[in-house]
N, C-alpha and C positions, 0 to 999 in steps of 0.2 A: 320495574327494572329498566325503564328508559333511562333514568339517571345513572344507573350503574353502567349501562351500555355506552352513554356518553362519556363518562369518566374513563372507562376502559379504553375507549377509542383514542381519546386525547393522550392517555398515558402510552399506548402503543405507538402513536405518532411521535411522541417525544423520544421514545427510545430509538425509533428509526431515524430521526433527524440527528440525534447525538452520534449514532453509528456513522451516518454519512459525513457529518462534520470532521470526525477523526480521520476519515478516508480522504476527503476532498474538501479543503477549506474554501476553494473557489466556488464550488457549488452552493455552499452556505451562504456566501456572500451575494450570489445571484438571487437567492430566494428571500433575502431580506425584503421587507420587514416581517414576512410571513413566519419565518423561522423564530424570530423574537417573539412574536405573538404567541405561538404555540408553546415555546420553551418557558415562557413566563407564566403560563396557565398553572393554577393550582389544583392538584388533584389529591383529595383527601382519601388516602388509602384505608384508613380506619373506618370511615363512613361506608366505603364500598363494602368493606368486610361486614359491617353491621347490616347493611341492606341484604347481602347475600345470606347472612345467618338467619334473617327473619322471613324474607320474601322468596318464594320459590320461582322457578322460571315462568311458570303459568300465571303468576300474580297472586297465588294463595299464600297464607301464613303457614310457615313451617312449624312442625312440632317442636323444634329447638328453639322457637321464639322465646319460650319462658318455661320453667319447670311446672308451674300451674297449668299452662295450656296443654302440656304433654299429659298430665294427670287427669284433667278433665276429659280430654279425647280418649284416653284409655277407659275411663269410667263409661263414656258414651258407647264405645264399641262393646263393652261388656254387657250393658243393658240391652243394646240391640240384639246381641247374640242370644241372650236369655229370652227375649221376646220372641224371636223367630223360633226357638226351640219350643216354646210354649204354644205358639200358633200351629206349628206343625203337629204337635201332639193332639190338639184339639181336633184338627181336621182328620187325622188318622183314626182317632178313637171315636169319632162321631157316628152314632147310630140312628140319627134322625133322618126323616124322610126328605128334608130339604138337601139340596146340593151345595156343598162348601167347595168353592172352586179354587181360591188362591188368597194369599195374604196381600193386603194393600195398605197404602198410607193415606190417611185423611186428615189434613191439618197437622200433620207431624205425628200422628198417633196410629199405632199399628191396629188393624182391624181385619176381619174376614169378610170376603165377598160371598154373599149367600143369594141363590137364585131359587125361585119357587116360593110358595106361600105356606109350605108346611111347617110344623113346629120344630124348634132346635132342641138339641140335647143339652144345651148350656144356656145360661142366662147371659144377656148382653144389652148393650145400649145402641140404639139405632143412630148412626152418624149421618147417613144419607140414603136415599133410596130413589129408584127409578124403574119404570116398567121394562125397559130393555137391558139396562146395565145391572139390574139386581139391587140388593140392599147391602150396605156396609155396616157390619155389626162389630162393635168393640166388646169382647167378652169381659164379663165382671172381673174375672180372675186376672185380667190383663191390665186393669185400670191403674193399680198401684205402680206397676212397672212403667206404664206410659207416662204417669205423672212424674216419676223418678227421672226418666229419660228426658222429658221436657225441661226439668230443672238442670240436668246436666248440659243439655244444649245451650241453655242460657248462660251457664258458667263458661262454656267454651267461647261463646260470642263476647263475653265480657273480657276474657283473657286475651282474645285476639285483638280487641279494641285497645286494651292497655298496651299490648306490644306495639301496635301501630301508632299509638299516641307518642310513646317514648321514641320511636324511630322518627316521627314527624318533628319532634323537638330537636333531634340531632341534625335533621336536614334543614331546619330553619336556621340553625346557627351557620350553615354553609350556603344559605340561599343565594347570597351575592355572588360567591364564587362559582356556583352552579349556573346563574344567569350569564355570568361572563363567559363561562365555557360554552353555553349554548349559542351565544352571539357569535363567538369566535368560530365555532364550527360551522355556523350558517355562513359566515364570511367566507370561510375556507371552501365550502360547498359551491358558493356563488363563483369564486375565482376558478375553481376546478371546471365548472360548467362553461365559463367563458373560454378558458383555454381549449377545452375539448371542441367547442364550437369553432374557435379560430383555426385549429389544427385541421379540423374536418373539411373546412371550406378554403383551406390554404391562404388564410388572411396575412396581412402585412402590418407590421407594428408601425403606427403612425408617429411622426414627430409633431408634438403639440406645442403651441406657444400661446401665450396670453395676448390678445389684442391690446393695443394701447388705448387709452382714453382719448376723447375728442380733442382735436387739435394737435395730437401728438402723432408721430410717424413710427412705423414699425422698422426696427433695425434688425434685420435677420442675423446679422453677424453676432449680435450680443444678445438678442431676445429669443433666438430659436436655437437651443442646444441640440446638437446632433446626437441621436441615440447611439449608445455604444453597441447596440445589437443590430443596428441597421447596416445591411451589407451594400447598399447602393448609395451613391451620392447624388444629391439634388443639382440639377443644372444651375449654372451661375446666376441666371436672371432671378431677381428677387420676387417670389411668388407669395401671394396672399393664400392661395389654395392651390395645391398640387396633388391631384389624385389620378394617376394614369390607369386606364383599363379598369375602371370602376364597375362593379356589378351591383345591381339591385339585389340585396340579400334574399328577399322572398322569391324572386324569379329564379335566382340560382339554386335556391333550396328545392323549389318545386321541381325543377329540372333534374337535379341530382336524385331526388327521391323517386321520380318517375323512371329514370334510367336504372336505378338500383333494383327497383321492383320488377322491371322487364327482364333484367339480367338474372334475377333469381328464378323468374319463371323459366327462362331459357334453360338454366342449369337443372331445374326440377324435370323439365320435359326431356332433356338429354339423358338424364339418370333413369327416367322411366322407359325410354326407348331401349337403353342398354340392358335394363333388367329384363325387359320382354324378350330380347333377342337371346339372352343367356338361357331363359327358361322355355323358349319357344312358344310364347303365349300370344294368341289373338293377333295374327298378322294383319288382319283388316284394320283393327284399332291401331296398330302400329303405324300403318300408313296415314291414318288420320292425325296421329300424334306428330308424325314427321312433317305433315303439311302445316300444322299449328306451329311447329317449331321453325319452320321457314318464315312463317308470317311474323313470329315474334322477333326473329333475327332481323327481319326487314324494319321493324318498329325500332329496334336498338340502333341500327344504322341511321334511320331517319332523326332519332333523338340526338344522336351524337353530331349529325350535320347541323341541326337546329339549335345548337348551343346558344344560350343567351348572349347578346352582343354587348361587350362592355363600352362605356363612354369615357372620354378623357376630360378631366376638369382641370384646366391650367389657367388660373386666373391671376393676372399680375397684381403687384403690390399697390399699384396706383389706382386700381379699379374698385369702385364702391358699388356700382350698380351693373349688372350684366343682363342685357336684353337678348332673349333668345326667341327667334322667329322661325317660321317654317310651317309646312302643311300640317293638317290634322293627322293623327296616328303616326306621326314621324318620331315620337320619343320625347317630346319636349317635357311633358308632365313627368314621365319616368325619370328624366334627367334631374328635375327638381327633387323628386322623391329620393333618388339615389344620393344626392349631396346631403340632403336633411338627415337621412338615415346614417350616413357615414359620419356626420358630426355627432349624432347622438351615440352611436356605436363607440366612438372614440372616447366619449365623456364617461361611459360606464365601464371602460376597460376592455372592450372587444377590439380585436384586430379589424382593420378595414379589408373588404374584399376587393382588393386592387393590387396592382403590381407595386414594386418598390421603385423609388422611395415615395412615401406619402407625407405631405405636409399639410396640416389642418389647424385652424385656430380653435382654442378653447372657448367656444361661444358661451356667454352667460345664459342664453336662451334661444330656442329655435322657434320662430313663429311662422306659420303656414296658412295660406288662404288657398286651398286647393279643392276643386269639386264644386258642386252645386249647393249653394247655401240657402235655397228657396225653402220657406217655411210656411206651411199652410196655417199652423196654429197662431203664428205671430203676424199673419198677413203680410209677409215679406216676399217680393218678387226676387228672381235671381239676381238682378242687378243691386236691388236694396240690400239683399243678404250680403253680397260681397262688400258693399260699401261699409255696412256695419262692422263686418269682420276686419277690413283693412283699417278702419278707424281705430279700432281697439288695438290693433297691431301697432299702428303709428303712435298711439299714446303709451304703450308699454315697452316698446323696443328701445334699446339703449346703444351707445356707440360700440357695444361689444356683442351685439346680437346678430343672428342670421335671420333674414326675412325671405320667404318663399312666396311669390304671387304667381298664381296661374291665370292666364287670360285677362290681363289688366285692362280695364275699360270695356270689357265685353257686356252683352246684354242690353245695350241701349244704342241711341243714335250714333253712327260710326264717328261723325265729327265731334260731337260732344264727349264721347267715350274716349277718343284719342286725346282731345285736350286735357280731360281730367286725368287720364293715364300718365301723361307727360308731367302734369303738375304733381301728381303723387310721387312719381319716380324722382323728380328733382328734389322733392321734400325729403325723401329718404337719403338721396345722395348728400344733401346738405347737412342734415343733422339726425337722421333717422335710425341708421344701423351701421354695423361694421361692414356688412355685405348684404346686398339685396340681389336675388335672382328673380327675374320676372320673364314670363312668356306672354307672347301677344300676337294678334294678327293685324294690329294697326301699323301701317308703314310709317306713320309720323314718328313713332316711338324710336325708329331706327336712326332718325337724324339727331337725336340727343348727343350721340357720340361726337359730333362734329362741331358742337358748341360747348361741351363740357368734357374735360379730360378724364373725370371720374367715371364716365360711362364706357362700356365696352359692348360690341355687338358679337352675336354668334347665331348660327343657324343650324337646323337639322337638315341634312343632305337628303335629296330625293332623287331617285333613279328614274328619269323620264322615259327611258327606253322600255324599261319593265314595269313602269307605273307603280313603283313600291318604294317605300323609305328604306334607306340604308342604316338608319339609326346611329349614324356617325354625326358627330358635332364639328362644324367648320368654324374656327375661331377668327374673329376680325372681320367676318363677313356677314352682312345683313341678309336675312332670308328674302326670298322673292316669291311672288305669287306663282302657282302652277295650276290654278284652276282652268284657265283657257286651254293650255296645252294638254292638260289631261282630258278635258272635254273633247278636244279634237281628235286625240288618239282613241277615245272610246266611241267615236263614230257620230258625234252630234253633228247636225247639218251644217255645211260650210257657211250658209248665209248667216246662220245664228253665230257662229265663231267669228266671222268677219265683223258683224254688228258689234259684238262684244269687244273686239279689239279696238274698233272705231270709237266706241264709248269710253274705253280706257284711256285713249289719246296717246299721241306719239310720245309725250314726255314719260309717261308710265312704261311704254314699251322699251324706251331708251334705257330707263333705269333697270329694268329687268335684264336687258342685254348686257348692261355694264356689270350687274351682279353675277351674271352667267360667266362673263369674261373673267371676273375676279376668281369664281370657283375654279375654272379651268387653269388659271395661273397657279392657284393653290395646290391643285392636284399635280400639275407638272413640277412645281417646287418640291412637293413631298417626294416624288419619284426620283428626281435628280439628286436630291439630298441623300436619299437611301443609297443611290448608286455611288455617290461621292464617299459616304462613310464606308461603303463596302470595300471600295478600292484605295481608301484613304487618300483621295485626290485633294490637294489643297485648293483646288478650283471651287470647292463647295462655298468658300467665302465669296467668290465671285458670283455664284448662283444666288447666294443670300442677298448680296448687294443689288443684283438685277431685280430680284423679287421685290425687295423693299422699294426700289425706285419705281417700279411699275404700279405697286399697290398705292404708293403715295399719289401718283398721277391719277389713278382710278378713283381714289377716295376723294381727292379735290374736285374731280369732275361730278362725282355723284353728289357731293355736297352742294355744288352749284345747281344741279337739276332739281334737288329737293327743294331748295330755297326758292327756285322759280315757280314751282307749284304752289 
């Protein structure tokens, strides 16, 4: 009946779509090409009727499948009735000392269950015996009827097989259409699942564009058609990737599921307290429930406050490699995964969990080296595992690929690791991928931006006052080391702190001070820009000009300090 259900579903869908088309032509156009796919599907109504005439809802063959089947089944019913009457008569009329308990079936033959070892009042064949279950005796007078019943059942089985064989031949003639219907239904189910997911998590329809091949540039005016359904306009700057307020889908899903579960518990506890008050039951238990309810409400408030923090990804068109630096647990790796998952979600037709508008390339592949690639079976260290993985990525990635590299150059001597990391990233920038995102702790990789325009810096922000990351990404600013400052605030002896700062050197301290200055200017710029936009003050252009001039000065100074090292 699965085939019938499939065909009836498609037929019902076709009727619904045609009715919608007559009422609203615009809706029909928006649903293209799904409507065409469904309306062009072929549903053989005669085959549906044939299956329904032969197969019952439970999968058994109907009596109406053929006249022969009906006749043989009636014959079986008649013989079974005659046998039951015969067995009942033998049991009632028995004057033997043995106990005749019931009629049973053994291998399809009617027999009588006998307990005790006394003689019987009739002759019979022993079909089975057991000390506890008794003996199964087929009376001699029942043998002809049992034989006839076995033959009738064989005729029924043959008639059922003939009916199913003829039906199978009809289905085989329509097999191609049935397979097409099945595939179209699966496709429709996938689309529905994607739509439900995107709606449930308030996703944004991404504007996709195809990356140009190597040595070609991306022209956003011609190569990036703006979606007709997008309600937001992209800023004028040409962006390679623009994903504002992007959430990691698994983190957001986990948060919403936890919040939904706690709210459900709150509703259940509230209803139980109300019920107990109405019926005046167990006041002591009600107090406990009220206490539990307060605890659950506090958990709801805490979950709502601890909502996952989104990240902004706004990568300029000229950027090929983005280097993200910053402290551990600051969100660098999650940021990589968020971009990678957003790219894959866009390719399979899911909305992106971000704010409007979203612009993202149609990458031909997404390659990632994230996590510990240490292998005991292959005798690979962490460093060797990463190198093997990155080597494979470098060989397979194209000028239309996205590459995600976590902790480039880690796991070995810092100087050699930094040199190797710089070389790898320069290789990807030259001819390795359309876009490479890399996280690192090596300060040397931050200087690549000042010698190669295809590089860009970003860092994860860290709140030194509260000693915790903010999970925000600061663009255009290289990350700085926070280890010594964190150690000082955690109470490490001052002589150790001063020694560490002395070993770090004045150049490193000055660089960190400059980076801190850049971060402060960035924060001030954001605040002043928000105020200017709020009051619509043209002076925001002056703020922007001052910010860019100061940033240029700091960048030049920073570049000189790095080169002196």
